[in-house]
All heavy atoms as TSV, in Angstrom:
chain	resi	resn	atom	element	x	y	z
A	1	MET	N	N	23.631	-28.005	7.577
A	1	MET	CA	C	23.638	-28.792	6.369
A	1	MET	C	C	24.435	-30.081	6.590
A	1	MET	O	O	25.307	-30.084	7.417
A	1	MET	CB	C	24.223	-28.007	5.261
A	1	MET	CG	C	23.505	-26.762	4.842
A	1	MET	SD	S	24.247	-25.895	3.470
A	1	MET	CE	C	23.546	-26.811	2.167
A	2	THR	N	N	24.079	-31.050	5.863
A	2	THR	CA	C	24.772	-32.352	6.001
A	2	THR	C	C	25.379	-32.672	4.595
A	2	THR	O	O	24.729	-32.514	3.584
A	2	THR	CB	C	23.762	-33.444	6.367
A	2	THR	OG1	O	23.110	-33.049	7.602
A	2	THR	CG2	C	24.398	-34.777	6.562
A	3	PHE	N	N	26.574	-33.194	4.625
A	3	PHE	CA	C	27.326	-33.574	3.397
A	3	PHE	C	C	27.764	-35.013	3.618
A	3	PHE	O	O	28.049	-35.474	4.684
A	3	PHE	CB	C	28.523	-32.672	3.225
A	3	PHE	CG	C	28.105	-31.235	2.967
A	3	PHE	CD1	C	28.016	-30.380	3.994
A	3	PHE	CD2	C	27.767	-30.751	1.723
A	3	PHE	CE1	C	27.691	-28.996	3.779
A	3	PHE	CE2	C	27.446	-29.462	1.457
A	3	PHE	CZ	C	27.411	-28.565	2.534
A	4	ASP	N	N	27.937	-35.693	2.460
A	4	ASP	CA	C	28.436	-37.107	2.512
A	4	ASP	C	C	29.904	-37.139	2.817
A	4	ASP	O	O	30.292	-38.058	3.481
A	4	ASP	CB	C	28.116	-37.738	1.149
A	4	ASP	CG	C	26.657	-37.964	0.888
A	4	ASP	OD1	O	25.908	-38.065	1.876
A	4	ASP	OD2	O	26.286	-37.975	-0.286
A	5	MET	N	N	30.616	-36.194	2.347
A	5	MET	CA	C	32.093	-36.154	2.682
A	5	MET	C	C	32.475	-34.776	3.282
A	5	MET	O	O	31.960	-33.795	2.836
A	5	MET	CB	C	32.920	-36.381	1.327
A	5	MET	CG	C	32.642	-37.683	0.727
A	5	MET	SD	S	33.586	-37.953	-0.740
A	5	MET	CE	C	35.269	-37.877	-0.117
A	6	HIS	N	N	33.325	-34.783	4.292
A	6	HIS	CA	C	33.673	-33.557	4.928
A	6	HIS	C	C	34.370	-32.576	3.982
A	6	HIS	O	O	34.325	-31.318	4.207
A	6	HIS	CB	C	34.443	-33.813	6.230
A	6	HIS	CG	C	35.807	-34.425	6.030
A	6	HIS	ND1	N	36.924	-33.706	5.786
A	6	HIS	CD2	C	36.201	-35.756	5.990
A	6	HIS	CE1	C	37.966	-34.492	5.669
A	6	HIS	NE2	N	37.510	-35.715	5.788
A	7	GLU	N	N	35.063	-33.074	2.966
A	7	GLU	CA	C	35.706	-32.130	1.998
A	7	GLU	C	C	34.646	-31.348	1.260
A	7	GLU	O	O	34.868	-30.158	0.917
A	7	GLU	CB	C	36.515	-32.944	1.003
A	7	GLU	CG	C	37.770	-33.551	1.606
A	7	GLU	CD	C	37.559	-34.957	2.125
A	7	GLU	OE1	O	36.406	-35.520	1.998
A	7	GLU	OE2	O	38.448	-35.575	2.685
A	8	ASP	N	N	33.509	-31.937	0.952
A	8	ASP	CA	C	32.426	-31.261	0.289
A	8	ASP	C	C	31.867	-30.100	1.177
A	8	ASP	O	O	31.599	-29.004	0.700
A	8	ASP	CB	C	31.230	-32.191	-0.076
A	8	ASP	CG	C	31.699	-33.188	-1.075
A	8	ASP	OD1	O	32.691	-32.996	-1.798
A	8	ASP	OD2	O	30.983	-34.278	-1.158
A	9	GLY	N	N	31.758	-30.394	2.450
A	9	GLY	CA	C	31.270	-29.389	3.368
A	9	GLY	C	C	32.259	-28.265	3.508
A	9	GLY	O	O	31.873	-27.040	3.515
A	10	GLU	N	N	33.526	-28.587	3.554
A	10	GLU	CA	C	34.537	-27.557	3.666
A	10	GLU	C	C	34.601	-26.632	2.385
A	10	GLU	O	O	34.678	-25.395	2.487
A	10	GLU	CB	C	35.891	-28.152	3.869
A	10	GLU	CG	C	37.028	-27.132	4.055
A	10	GLU	CD	C	38.297	-27.693	4.466
A	10	GLU	OE1	O	38.543	-28.914	4.284
A	10	GLU	OE2	O	39.189	-26.953	4.967
A	11	THR	N	N	34.475	-27.257	1.267
A	11	THR	CA	C	34.476	-26.479	-0.005
A	11	THR	C	C	33.260	-25.564	-0.078
A	11	THR	O	O	33.398	-24.397	-0.458
A	11	THR	CB	C	34.404	-27.486	-1.208
A	11	THR	OG1	O	35.544	-28.398	-1.111
A	11	THR	CG2	C	34.423	-26.784	-2.493
A	12	PHE	N	N	32.106	-26.074	0.275
A	12	PHE	CA	C	30.883	-25.276	0.303
A	12	PHE	C	C	30.998	-24.105	1.235
A	12	PHE	O	O	30.718	-22.926	0.908
A	12	PHE	CB	C	29.639	-26.112	0.680
A	12	PHE	CG	C	28.464	-25.249	0.900
A	12	PHE	CD1	C	27.674	-24.840	-0.197
A	12	PHE	CD2	C	28.053	-24.874	2.176
A	12	PHE	CE1	C	26.559	-24.046	-0.053
A	12	PHE	CE2	C	26.901	-24.098	2.373
A	12	PHE	CZ	C	26.161	-23.673	1.274
A	13	TYR	N	N	31.400	-24.378	2.467
A	13	TYR	CA	C	31.480	-23.291	3.523
A	13	TYR	C	C	32.536	-22.274	3.146
A	13	TYR	O	O	32.404	-21.077	3.372
A	13	TYR	CB	C	31.695	-23.876	4.880
A	13	TYR	CG	C	31.486	-22.883	5.994
A	13	TYR	CD1	C	30.315	-22.142	6.023
A	13	TYR	CD2	C	32.383	-22.728	7.014
A	13	TYR	CE1	C	30.087	-21.238	7.025
A	13	TYR	CE2	C	32.177	-21.800	8.027
A	13	TYR	CZ	C	31.064	-21.089	8.019
A	13	TYR	OH	O	30.790	-20.196	9.051
A	14	ASN	N	N	33.648	-22.713	2.538
A	14	ASN	CA	C	34.751	-21.816	2.179
A	14	ASN	C	C	34.268	-20.867	1.103
A	14	ASN	O	O	34.558	-19.678	1.063
A	14	ASN	CB	C	35.979	-22.585	1.778
A	14	ASN	CG	C	37.224	-21.790	1.833
A	14	ASN	OD1	O	37.190	-20.639	2.437
A	14	ASN	ND2	N	38.327	-22.292	1.332
A	15	ALA	N	N	33.516	-21.402	0.103
A	15	ALA	CA	C	32.977	-20.628	-0.994
A	15	ALA	C	C	31.964	-19.661	-0.449
A	15	ALA	O	O	31.935	-18.448	-0.858
A	15	ALA	CB	C	32.307	-21.490	-2.062
A	16	TYR	N	N	31.100	-20.067	0.484
A	16	TYR	CA	C	30.138	-19.215	1.074
A	16	TYR	C	C	30.771	-18.079	1.840
A	16	TYR	O	O	30.368	-16.909	1.751
A	16	TYR	CB	C	29.251	-19.993	2.050
A	16	TYR	CG	C	28.270	-19.224	2.855
A	16	TYR	CD1	C	27.031	-18.743	2.269
A	16	TYR	CD2	C	28.513	-18.876	4.159
A	16	TYR	CE1	C	26.164	-17.979	2.979
A	16	TYR	CE2	C	27.652	-18.078	4.917
A	16	TYR	CZ	C	26.458	-17.620	4.293
A	16	TYR	OH	O	25.595	-16.884	5.073
A	17	ALA	N	N	31.835	-18.357	2.555
A	17	ALA	CA	C	32.586	-17.377	3.325
A	17	ALA	C	C	33.226	-16.328	2.355
A	17	ALA	O	O	33.204	-15.167	2.659
A	17	ALA	CB	C	33.648	-18.049	4.181
A	18	LYS	N	N	33.781	-16.815	1.280
A	18	LYS	CA	C	34.418	-15.923	0.314
A	18	LYS	C	C	33.426	-14.908	-0.277
A	18	LYS	O	O	33.689	-13.750	-0.391
A	18	LYS	CB	C	35.078	-16.721	-0.782
A	18	LYS	CG	C	35.976	-15.968	-1.635
A	18	LYS	CD	C	36.714	-16.849	-2.564
A	18	LYS	CE	C	37.878	-16.122	-3.271
A	18	LYS	NZ	N	38.658	-16.974	-4.079
A	19	VAL	N	N	32.203	-15.414	-0.603
A	19	VAL	CA	C	31.180	-14.535	-1.197
A	19	VAL	C	C	30.705	-13.505	-0.140
A	19	VAL	O	O	30.446	-12.380	-0.463
A	19	VAL	CB	C	29.965	-15.400	-1.629
A	19	VAL	CG1	C	28.766	-14.522	-1.997
A	19	VAL	CG2	C	30.390	-16.249	-2.806
A	20	ASN	N	N	30.718	-13.890	1.141
A	20	ASN	CA	C	30.258	-12.994	2.192
A	20	ASN	C	C	31.401	-12.223	2.897
A	20	ASN	O	O	31.170	-11.728	4.009
A	20	ASN	CB	C	29.368	-13.745	3.179
A	20	ASN	CG	C	28.026	-14.144	2.498
A	20	ASN	OD1	O	27.199	-13.249	2.219
A	20	ASN	ND2	N	27.860	-15.430	2.278
A	21	SER	N	N	32.601	-12.290	2.350
A	21	SER	CA	C	33.733	-11.540	2.828
A	21	SER	C	C	34.154	-11.867	4.276
A	21	SER	O	O	34.411	-10.968	5.113
A	21	SER	CB	C	33.445	-10.028	2.752
A	21	SER	OG	O	33.190	-9.673	1.419
A	22	PHE	N	N	34.325	-13.146	4.607
A	22	PHE	CA	C	34.924	-13.538	5.817
A	22	PHE	C	C	35.731	-14.846	5.612
A	22	PHE	O	O	35.558	-15.436	4.549
A	22	PHE	CB	C	33.939	-13.672	6.985
A	22	PHE	CG	C	32.908	-14.841	6.879
A	22	PHE	CD1	C	33.202	-16.055	7.389
A	22	PHE	CD2	C	31.732	-14.657	6.186
A	22	PHE	CE1	C	32.297	-17.084	7.272
A	22	PHE	CE2	C	30.750	-15.670	6.111
A	22	PHE	CZ	C	31.064	-16.899	6.674
A	23	SER	N	N	36.502	-15.203	6.520
A	23	SER	CA	C	37.330	-16.375	6.355
A	23	SER	C	C	36.944	-17.355	7.425
A	23	SER	O	O	36.358	-17.021	8.464
A	23	SER	CB	C	38.820	-16.091	6.437
A	23	SER	OG	O	39.125	-15.496	7.702
A	24	ILE	N	N	37.286	-18.666	7.226
A	24	ILE	CA	C	36.915	-19.718	8.140
A	24	ILE	C	C	38.130	-20.385	8.702
A	24	ILE	O	O	39.224	-20.234	8.218
A	24	ILE	CB	C	35.998	-20.771	7.479
A	24	ILE	CG1	C	36.757	-21.457	6.312
A	24	ILE	CG2	C	34.762	-20.145	6.951
A	24	ILE	CD1	C	36.014	-22.688	5.767
A	25	ARG	N	N	37.934	-21.092	9.808
A	25	ARG	CA	C	38.973	-21.955	10.396
A	25	ARG	C	C	38.303	-23.235	10.977
A	25	ARG	O	O	37.103	-23.179	11.251
A	25	ARG	CB	C	39.755	-21.199	11.448
A	25	ARG	CG	C	38.967	-20.836	12.692
A	25	ARG	CD	C	39.919	-20.126	13.697
A	25	ARG	NE	N	39.092	-19.523	14.741
A	25	ARG	CZ	C	38.744	-20.159	15.830
A	25	ARG	NH1	N	39.033	-21.426	16.024
A	25	ARG	NH2	N	37.992	-19.527	16.740
A	26	ASN	N	N	39.146	-24.235	11.117
A	26	ASN	CA	C	38.595	-25.400	11.801
A	26	ASN	C	C	38.373	-25.131	13.242
A	26	ASN	O	O	39.194	-24.590	13.906
A	26	ASN	CB	C	39.567	-26.594	11.661
A	26	ASN	CG	C	39.780	-26.963	10.229
A	26	ASN	OD1	O	38.861	-26.945	9.455
A	26	ASN	ND2	N	40.977	-27.373	9.843
A	27	TYR	N	N	37.263	-25.634	13.796
A	27	TYR	CA	C	36.942	-25.386	15.228
A	27	TYR	C	C	37.110	-26.694	15.992
A	27	TYR	O	O	37.840	-26.775	16.971
A	27	TYR	CB	C	35.563	-24.823	15.406
A	27	TYR	CG	C	35.236	-24.439	16.768
A	27	TYR	CD1	C	35.917	-23.409	17.391
A	27	TYR	CD2	C	34.244	-25.125	17.508
A	27	TYR	CE1	C	35.588	-23.026	18.717
A	27	TYR	CE2	C	33.977	-24.844	18.783
A	27	TYR	CZ	C	34.576	-23.767	19.419
A	27	TYR	OH	O	34.354	-23.454	20.720
A	28	ASN	N	N	36.445	-27.761	15.545
A	28	ASN	CA	C	36.654	-29.088	16.149
A	28	ASN	C	C	36.271	-30.121	15.199
A	28	ASN	O	O	35.662	-29.938	14.200
A	28	ASN	CB	C	35.835	-29.182	17.489
A	28	ASN	CG	C	34.340	-29.094	17.300
A	28	ASN	OD1	O	33.839	-29.193	16.201
A	28	ASN	ND2	N	33.594	-28.913	18.374
A	29	ILE	N	N	36.732	-31.389	15.581
A	29	ILE	CA	C	36.470	-32.530	14.699
A	29	ILE	C	C	36.252	-33.712	15.680
A	29	ILE	O	O	36.871	-33.834	16.709
A	29	ILE	CB	C	37.686	-32.738	13.788
A	29	ILE	CG1	C	37.422	-33.884	12.792
A	29	ILE	CG2	C	38.948	-32.933	14.560
A	29	ILE	CD1	C	38.418	-34.028	11.719
A	30	HIS	N	N	35.317	-34.580	15.282
A	30	HIS	CA	C	35.028	-35.758	16.071
A	30	HIS	C	C	35.213	-36.975	15.214
A	30	HIS	O	O	34.650	-37.080	14.079
A	30	HIS	CB	C	33.598	-35.718	16.612
A	30	HIS	CG	C	33.369	-34.639	17.564
A	30	HIS	ND1	N	33.783	-34.665	18.866
A	30	HIS	CD2	C	32.789	-33.409	17.437
A	30	HIS	CE1	C	33.433	-33.567	19.498
A	30	HIS	NE2	N	32.856	-32.769	18.652
A	31	LYS	N	N	36.002	-37.928	15.697
A	31	LYS	CA	C	36.266	-39.128	14.917
A	31	LYS	C	C	35.832	-40.309	15.770
A	31	LYS	O	O	35.780	-40.250	17.015
A	31	LYS	CB	C	37.761	-39.348	14.657
A	31	LYS	CG	C	38.305	-38.236	13.729
A	31	LYS	CD	C	39.785	-38.474	13.488
A	31	LYS	CE	C	40.395	-37.381	12.580
A	31	LYS	NZ	N	41.796	-37.603	12.369
A	32	ASP	N	N	35.448	-41.424	15.124
A	32	ASP	CA	C	35.171	-42.661	15.892
A	32	ASP	C	C	36.433	-43.394	16.230
A	32	ASP	O	O	37.492	-42.934	15.938
A	32	ASP	CB	C	34.137	-43.505	15.147
A	32	ASP	CG	C	34.660	-44.018	13.815
A	32	ASP	OD1	O	35.844	-43.806	13.535
A	32	ASP	OD2	O	33.867	-44.685	13.125
A	33	ASN	N	N	36.278	-44.530	16.882
A	33	ASN	CA	C	37.460	-45.328	17.269
A	33	ASN	C	C	38.332	-45.790	16.092
A	33	ASN	O	O	39.527	-46.065	16.225
A	33	ASN	CB	C	37.053	-46.558	18.101
A	33	ASN	CG	C	36.450	-46.122	19.392
A	33	ASN	OD1	O	36.793	-44.995	19.896
A	33	ASN	ND2	N	35.703	-46.963	20.039
A	34	ALA	N	N	37.698	-45.912	14.943
A	34	ALA	CA	C	38.477	-46.348	13.740
A	34	ALA	C	C	39.146	-45.160	13.009
A	34	ALA	O	O	39.846	-45.346	12.000
A	34	ALA	CB	C	37.513	-47.041	12.762
A	35	GLY	N	N	38.944	-43.928	13.537
A	35	GLY	CA	C	39.574	-42.767	12.931
A	35	GLY	C	C	38.767	-42.166	11.824
A	35	GLY	O	O	39.274	-41.264	11.100
A	36	ILE	N	N	37.560	-42.577	11.634
A	36	ILE	CA	C	36.706	-41.987	10.608
A	36	ILE	C	C	35.993	-40.768	11.186
A	36	ILE	O	O	35.441	-40.730	12.250
A	36	ILE	CB	C	35.598	-43.032	10.159
A	36	ILE	CG1	C	36.303	-44.281	9.574
A	36	ILE	CG2	C	34.623	-42.442	9.139
A	36	ILE	CD1	C	35.411	-45.403	9.321
A	37	VAL	N	N	36.016	-39.673	10.363
A	37	VAL	CA	C	35.435	-38.384	10.773
A	37	VAL	C	C	33.906	-38.531	10.834
A	37	VAL	O	O	33.292	-38.898	9.845
A	37	VAL	CB	C	35.812	-37.267	9.785
A	37	VAL	CG1	C	35.137	-35.993	10.142
A	37	VAL	CG2	C	37.333	-37.101	9.742
A	38	LYS	N	N	33.322	-38.241	11.987
A	38	LYS	CA	C	31.887	-38.349	12.208
A	38	LYS	C	C	31.324	-36.896	12.086
A	38	LYS	O	O	30.168	-36.755	11.633
A	38	LYS	CB	C	31.540	-38.957	13.515
A	38	LYS	CG	C	31.872	-40.396	13.585
A	38	LYS	CD	C	31.021	-41.170	12.584
A	38	LYS	CE	C	31.298	-42.601	12.571
A	38	LYS	NZ	N	30.555	-43.345	11.576
A	39	SER	N	N	31.978	-35.907	12.633
A	39	SER	CA	C	31.522	-34.558	12.476
A	39	SER	C	C	32.673	-33.573	12.504
A	39	SER	O	O	33.678	-33.876	13.101
A	39	SER	CB	C	30.474	-34.206	13.575
A	39	SER	OG	O	31.145	-34.132	14.850
A	40	ARG	N	N	32.496	-32.417	11.901
A	40	ARG	CA	C	33.525	-31.418	11.874
A	40	ARG	C	C	32.793	-30.092	11.897
A	40	ARG	O	O	31.705	-29.928	11.323
A	40	ARG	CB	C	34.358	-31.608	10.622
A	40	ARG	CG	C	35.368	-30.536	10.449
A	40	ARG	CD	C	36.192	-30.785	9.254
A	40	ARG	NE	N	37.509	-31.276	9.789
A	40	ARG	CZ	C	38.444	-31.732	9.106
A	40	ARG	NH1	N	38.373	-31.830	7.860
A	40	ARG	NH2	N	39.574	-32.097	9.696
A	41	LYS	N	N	33.409	-29.091	12.496
A	41	LYS	CA	C	32.799	-27.765	12.627
A	41	LYS	C	C	33.869	-26.715	12.147
A	41	LYS	O	O	34.951	-26.714	12.575
A	41	LYS	CB	C	32.383	-27.514	14.040
A	41	LYS	CG	C	31.578	-26.257	14.249
A	41	LYS	CD	C	31.124	-26.136	15.647
A	41	LYS	CE	C	30.213	-24.939	15.892
A	41	LYS	NZ	N	29.760	-24.823	17.193
A	42	TRP	N	N	33.325	-25.848	11.254
A	42	TRP	CA	C	34.107	-24.704	10.867
A	42	TRP	C	C	33.421	-23.464	11.329
A	42	TRP	O	O	32.212	-23.411	11.397
A	42	TRP	CB	C	34.234	-24.609	9.345
A	42	TRP	CG	C	34.973	-25.725	8.743
A	42	TRP	CD1	C	36.294	-25.855	8.605
A	42	TRP	CD2	C	34.447	-26.926	8.184
A	42	TRP	NE1	N	36.621	-27.069	7.980
A	42	TRP	CE2	C	35.495	-27.735	7.653
A	42	TRP	CE3	C	33.155	-27.418	7.944
A	42	TRP	CZ2	C	35.272	-28.938	7.081
A	42	TRP	CZ3	C	32.940	-28.642	7.340
A	42	TRP	CH2	C	33.980	-29.393	6.904
A	43	VAL	N	N	34.208	-22.426	11.710
A	43	VAL	CA	C	33.625	-21.250	12.252
A	43	VAL	C	C	34.314	-20.042	11.567
A	43	VAL	O	O	35.385	-20.188	10.959
A	43	VAL	CB	C	33.727	-21.076	13.717
A	43	VAL	CG1	C	32.925	-22.121	14.459
A	43	VAL	CG2	C	35.206	-21.151	14.219
A	44	CYS	N	N	33.736	-18.851	11.691
A	44	CYS	CA	C	34.345	-17.643	11.246
A	44	CYS	C	C	35.659	-17.466	11.976
A	44	CYS	O	O	35.737	-17.816	13.194
A	44	CYS	CB	C	33.406	-16.441	11.533
A	44	CYS	SG	S	34.174	-14.872	11.229
A	45	SER	N	N	36.670	-17.070	11.331
A	45	SER	CA	C	38.029	-16.872	11.936
A	45	SER	C	C	38.021	-15.973	13.144
A	45	SER	O	O	38.899	-15.971	13.970
A	45	SER	CB	C	39.026	-16.525	10.905
A	45	SER	OG	O	38.743	-15.246	10.408
A	46	LYS	N	N	37.046	-15.061	13.283
A	46	LYS	CA	C	36.985	-14.124	14.377
A	46	LYS	C	C	36.127	-14.665	15.522
A	46	LYS	O	O	36.105	-13.964	16.553
A	46	LYS	CB	C	36.445	-12.832	13.882
A	46	LYS	CG	C	37.165	-12.173	12.756
A	46	LYS	CD	C	37.950	-10.991	13.221
A	46	LYS	CE	C	38.675	-10.464	12.024
A	46	LYS	NZ	N	39.550	-9.424	12.304
A	47	GLU	N	N	35.497	-15.798	15.389
A	47	GLU	CA	C	34.584	-16.250	16.404
A	47	GLU	C	C	35.401	-16.812	17.618
A	47	GLU	O	O	36.280	-17.584	17.484
A	47	GLU	CB	C	33.693	-17.416	15.896
A	47	GLU	CG	C	32.758	-17.919	16.916
A	47	GLU	CD	C	31.828	-18.988	16.284
A	47	GLU	OE1	O	31.452	-18.882	15.217
A	47	GLU	OE2	O	31.528	-19.986	17.081
A	48	GLU	N	N	35.041	-16.278	18.808
A	48	GLU	CA	C	35.670	-16.759	20.031
A	48	GLU	C	C	37.137	-16.710	19.948
A	48	GLU	O	O	37.755	-15.903	19.230
A	48	GLU	CB	C	35.144	-18.137	20.430
A	48	GLU	CG	C	33.656	-18.228	20.661
A	48	GLU	CD	C	33.260	-19.579	21.191
A	48	GLU	OE1	O	34.088	-20.377	21.575
A	48	GLU	OE2	O	32.051	-19.806	21.276
A	49	TYR	N	N	37.804	-17.493	20.778
A	49	TYR	CA	C	39.227	-17.602	20.744
A	49	TYR	C	C	39.615	-19.007	20.506
A	49	TYR	O	O	38.851	-19.953	20.786
A	49	TYR	CB	C	39.835	-17.157	22.106
A	49	TYR	CG	C	39.604	-15.712	22.373
A	49	TYR	CD1	C	38.643	-15.282	23.253
A	49	TYR	CD2	C	40.380	-14.720	21.785
A	49	TYR	CE1	C	38.439	-13.937	23.553
A	49	TYR	CE2	C	40.202	-13.365	22.020
A	49	TYR	CZ	C	39.250	-13.029	22.912
A	49	TYR	OH	O	39.043	-11.680	23.176
A	50	ARG	N	N	40.790	-19.243	19.974
A	50	ARG	CA	C	41.277	-20.610	19.795
A	50	ARG	C	C	41.571	-21.214	21.144
A	50	ARG	O	O	41.893	-20.547	22.111
A	50	ARG	CB	C	42.529	-20.626	18.923
A	50	ARG	CG	C	42.246	-20.222	17.488
A	50	ARG	CD	C	43.328	-20.422	16.626
A	50	ARG	NE	N	43.389	-21.873	16.359
A	50	ARG	CZ	C	44.182	-22.501	15.505
A	50	ARG	NH1	N	45.055	-21.788	14.829
A	50	ARG	NH2	N	44.173	-23.777	15.353
A	51	ASN	N	N	41.535	-22.522	21.159
A	51	ASN	CA	C	41.894	-23.228	22.403
A	51	ASN	C	C	43.317	-22.941	22.830
A	51	ASN	O	O	44.202	-22.733	21.922
A	51	ASN	CB	C	41.726	-24.771	22.231
A	51	ASN	CG	C	40.294	-25.176	22.132
A	51	ASN	OD1	O	39.408	-24.446	22.624
A	51	ASN	ND2	N	40.015	-26.266	21.524
A	52	THR	N	N	43.566	-22.892	24.092
A	52	THR	CA	C	44.965	-22.542	24.502
A	52	THR	C	C	45.981	-23.584	24.134
A	52	THR	O	O	47.153	-23.268	24.029
A	52	THR	CB	C	45.009	-22.334	25.992
A	52	THR	OG1	O	44.474	-23.534	26.684
A	52	THR	CG2	C	44.168	-21.189	26.466
A	53	LYS	N	N	45.533	-24.810	23.876
A	53	LYS	CA	C	46.501	-25.839	23.478
A	53	LYS	C	C	47.141	-25.530	22.124
A	53	LYS	O	O	48.223	-25.948	21.865
A	53	LYS	CB	C	45.830	-27.251	23.475
A	53	LYS	CG	C	44.912	-27.473	22.318
A	53	LYS	CD	C	44.318	-28.812	22.328
A	53	LYS	CE	C	43.295	-29.054	21.186
A	53	LYS	NZ	N	42.824	-30.412	21.199
A	54	TYR	N	N	46.486	-24.660	21.359
A	54	TYR	CA	C	47.140	-24.265	20.048
A	54	TYR	C	C	47.993	-23.035	20.234
A	54	TYR	O	O	48.961	-22.943	19.510
A	54	TYR	CB	C	45.989	-23.972	19.021
A	54	TYR	CG	C	45.183	-25.154	18.741
A	54	TYR	CD1	C	43.840	-25.258	19.006
A	54	TYR	CD2	C	45.720	-26.261	18.075
A	54	TYR	CE1	C	43.058	-26.355	18.743
A	54	TYR	CE2	C	44.989	-27.366	17.750
A	54	TYR	CZ	C	43.641	-27.399	18.101
A	54	TYR	OH	O	42.944	-28.523	17.854
A	55	SER	N	N	47.658	-22.165	21.109
A	55	SER	CA	C	48.441	-20.887	21.278
A	55	SER	C	C	49.615	-21.079	22.214
A	55	SER	O	O	50.546	-20.270	22.157
A	55	SER	CB	C	47.560	-19.758	21.759
A	55	SER	OG	O	47.026	-20.148	23.044
A	56	GLU	N	N	49.688	-22.149	22.959
A	56	GLU	CA	C	50.768	-22.359	23.930
A	56	GLU	C	C	51.685	-23.520	23.557
A	56	GLU	O	O	52.447	-24.010	24.396
A	56	GLU	CB	C	50.213	-22.577	25.382
A	56	GLU	CG	C	49.471	-21.353	25.883
A	56	GLU	CD	C	48.824	-21.651	27.213
A	56	GLU	OE1	O	48.896	-22.782	27.637
A	56	GLU	OE2	O	48.259	-20.653	27.790
A	57	ARG	N	N	51.683	-23.876	22.299
A	57	ARG	CA	C	52.529	-24.958	21.823
A	57	ARG	C	C	54.000	-24.563	21.790
A	57	ARG	O	O	54.321	-23.402	21.473
A	57	ARG	CB	C	52.076	-25.385	20.402
A	57	ARG	CG	C	50.745	-26.108	20.348
A	57	ARG	CD	C	50.305	-26.389	19.011
A	57	ARG	NE	N	51.395	-27.027	18.245
A	57	ARG	CZ	C	51.210	-27.711	17.113
A	57	ARG	NH1	N	50.035	-27.763	16.570
A	57	ARG	NH2	N	52.200	-28.288	16.482
A	58	GLU	N	N	54.892	-25.481	22.055
A	58	GLU	CA	C	56.303	-25.167	22.031
A	58	GLU	C	C	56.823	-24.953	20.655
A	58	GLU	O	O	57.671	-24.149	20.416
A	58	GLU	CB	C	57.066	-26.354	22.673
A	58	GLU	CG	C	56.797	-26.599	24.143
A	58	GLU	CD	C	57.400	-25.453	24.967
A	58	GLU	OE1	O	58.411	-24.956	24.631
A	58	GLU	OE2	O	56.691	-25.120	25.974
A	59	ASP	N	N	56.246	-25.650	19.620
A	59	ASP	CA	C	56.714	-25.540	18.240
A	59	ASP	C	C	55.921	-24.537	17.401
A	59	ASP	O	O	55.947	-24.562	16.226
A	59	ASP	CB	C	56.686	-26.889	17.593
A	59	ASP	CG	C	55.343	-27.514	17.492
A	59	ASP	OD1	O	54.418	-27.039	18.259
A	59	ASP	OD2	O	55.126	-28.449	16.745
A	60	ARG	N	N	55.262	-23.632	18.101
A	60	ARG	CA	C	54.441	-22.627	17.438
A	60	ARG	C	C	55.366	-21.672	16.629
A	60	ARG	O	O	56.367	-21.162	17.140
A	60	ARG	CB	C	53.620	-21.796	18.421
A	60	ARG	CG	C	52.714	-20.825	17.787
A	60	ARG	CD	C	51.903	-20.123	18.832
A	60	ARG	NE	N	51.292	-18.948	18.212
A	60	ARG	CZ	C	49.967	-18.736	18.169
A	60	ARG	NH1	N	49.210	-19.573	18.704
A	60	ARG	NH2	N	49.522	-17.635	17.624
A	61	ILE	N	N	55.036	-21.379	15.358
A	61	ILE	CA	C	55.857	-20.605	14.523
A	61	ILE	C	C	55.354	-19.085	14.612
A	61	ILE	O	O	56.176	-18.231	14.752
A	61	ILE	CB	C	55.800	-21.121	13.049
A	61	ILE	CG1	C	56.400	-22.486	13.025
A	61	ILE	CG2	C	56.507	-20.170	12.130
A	61	ILE	CD1	C	56.256	-23.161	11.684
A	62	ARG	N	N	54.087	-18.921	14.480
A	62	ARG	CA	C	53.548	-17.542	14.390
A	62	ARG	C	C	53.405	-17.060	15.851
A	62	ARG	O	O	52.932	-17.743	16.705
A	62	ARG	CB	C	52.243	-17.606	13.785
A	62	ARG	CG	C	51.653	-16.300	13.500
A	62	ARG	CD	C	50.397	-16.476	12.615
A	62	ARG	NE	N	49.804	-15.139	12.330
A	62	ARG	CZ	C	48.691	-14.947	11.786
A	62	ARG	NH1	N	47.989	-15.995	11.375
A	62	ARG	NH2	N	48.231	-13.792	11.514
A	63	GLY	N	N	53.762	-15.786	16.046
A	63	GLY	CA	C	53.643	-15.167	17.360
A	63	GLY	C	C	52.249	-14.900	17.764
A	63	GLY	O	O	51.301	-14.919	16.918
A	64	PRO	N	N	51.942	-14.715	19.078
A	64	PRO	CA	C	50.526	-14.460	19.475
A	64	PRO	C	C	50.027	-13.153	19.009
A	64	PRO	O	O	50.774	-12.261	18.728
A	64	PRO	CB	C	50.663	-14.514	21.011
A	64	PRO	CG	C	52.095	-14.281	21.284
A	64	PRO	CD	C	52.910	-14.722	20.138
């Protein structure tokens, strides 16, 4: 699906996930040189694994 604003897409997908009993997380985001969001992807929170750059951060609060 395509949305005019990424907030609309997130709201839709979050509501869809809630109805179907799963949760979502941000997977990736693409911005242009001006910092404008061109595409964003949300996935089921259980899909694949998160990138290691998130799990190996020095300032990580939550344990693995």
